[in-house]
SEZA-556672 format. One record per residue (C-alpha): residue in three letters; x, y, z. Coordinates in steps of 0.25 Angstrom, whole numbers, plus 5000, padded with zeros to 4 digits. Layout:
REM residues N
ALAXYZ...
***
This chain:
REM residues 125
GLN506750364956VAL506650274967GLN506950134965LEU506650014975GLN507149854972GLU506649754979SER507149624980GLY507149494990GLY505749434986GLY505449304983SER504749154988VAL504849115001GLN504049015008ALA503249045021GLY504149085032GLY505349135025SER506049255024LEU506349355013ARG507149485012LEU506649605003SER507649714999CYS507249854994ALA508349924987SER508150084985SER508750174975ILE508750274986SER509050285000ILE508150225009LEU508550325019SER507750425011ALA506350355013ALA505350375024CYS504950215022MET505350105015SER504250005014TRP503949865009PHE502549825002ARG502049694996GLN500849654986ALA500349524986PRO499449504973GLY498049574974ASN498449634986ALA498749784991ARG500249834993GLU500549815007GLY501549895016VAL502449785023ALA503549855029SER504049985030ILE505450055034TYR505350195038ARG506350315039ARG507650235038GLY507150135045THR506650195059ALA505350125058THR504850005051SER503449965049TYR502849835044VAL501449775040ASP500749695052SER500849555042VAL502449565042ARG502749625054GLY503749535062ARG504149455049PHE504649565040THR505649675042ILE505949785033SER507449855035GLN508249945027ASP509849955024SER509850115020ALA511350085015GLU510850005005ASN509550075002THR508749945005VAL507649905012TYR507249755018LEU506049665021GLN506449555027MET505349455027ASN505249335037SER504149245040LEU503549255026ARG502149205024PRO501349185010GLU500549315013ASP501749405012THR501849354997ALA501849494989MET502649594980TYR503449654990TYR503749804987CYS504749904994ALA504450044993ILE505050184998THR504350325001THR504850455008ALA503550475016CYS502850355024THR501950345035PRO502650275048GLY502050145052LEU501250125039ILE501650055024LEU500850135015PRO501050094999ASP500550234995GLU501750305003TYR502750244993LYS503150304981TYR504250214977TRP504150044975GLY505049944972GLN504649834961GLY504249724972THR504949594976GLN504049454977VAL503949394989THR503049254988VAL502949165001SER502449035000SER501748955010
***
């Protein structure tokens, strides 16, 4: 059973930064993609950032490109999401997910089988 554990969420003011971590119970080198998603109340789950095939490529949703950076540490089996210049609209529960098959360039929730429990990010204006 694959387990993913997120950490690093919290409350910050607009313009601040947070770094989310996602620790995997399996080697992330076996994954096709690891991604971060977010879901605000009343909204659908949205793909935020994805790292593909051992870090060979990354993808971002337009609203975070240039502000967020996804990275991985394969020795620690951990994926990170560095979030800078945070905005109130970034407020959501953030989830990491892993899959062995994904579509390059897209971040599609239906492609992911294993999910973490989520970590809350709240950005105040």
